C-alpha positions, 0 to 999 in steps of 0.5 A: 220337335223330336220330343213331340214326335216321340210322345205321339208315336205310342198314341198313334200305334195305340190308336191303330190298335183300336180299330178292327185290325186289332179286335180279337177274332172269335175262336174258330171251332170245327163243325161237328157233323150232324148225324142223319135226321129221324126222317132220314133214318125212317127212309133208310129203314124202309129202303133196307126192308124193301131190299131184304124182302127182294133178297128173300124172295130171289134166294130164300134169305137175306144177309151174308152167307157162309157158302156161295149162292148160285141159281139158274144153273150157275148163271145167277149169283148171290142173294139178288141172283145178278148175272155177272154181265148185269152186275158189271153194267150196273156197277159201271153205271153207278160210279164208273167202275169197270169190273172183270167177271170174277170181280162181279161174281164175288161182289154179287156174292157179297151181301152188303155190296150187292144190297148197296147196288140193289138199293141204288138200282131200285131207289135211284134208278127206278128200275125194279124190272130187273127182278120180274117175278119178285117185282110183281109178287112184292109190288116193288114198283109201287113200294119204291114210289111210295118210299121215294115220295117220303 
């Protein structure tokens, strides 16, 4: 009887490994993040064009600048001519960050930060009225609607 058990044990163990429990698992590979699609890049380029045209309208140029850009006797800051209070309010609405007045002025002077906030205000919130003269001059409301419809 011991011989019989000894002979069948390897067969039983081998039989267990024939089932799904012993099958080799496929090698897992990390997913390669896909870049933006051609359409997404087109929409982003259009948004960047509108943001740049607003900066040009508001302050005469776009992009980083080596010196501070101030308008309205010191009330407006940066390429997009934000007041400190408006920048603080918009930033808090955007992501909950509460800035001091000095931090808001510094951020408004940083073209990349101010452009990102401006794009959010215009394209995500649909608020082009913050720049009344340039809104009318450039037709911002219509451009934003067209781009958001893409």
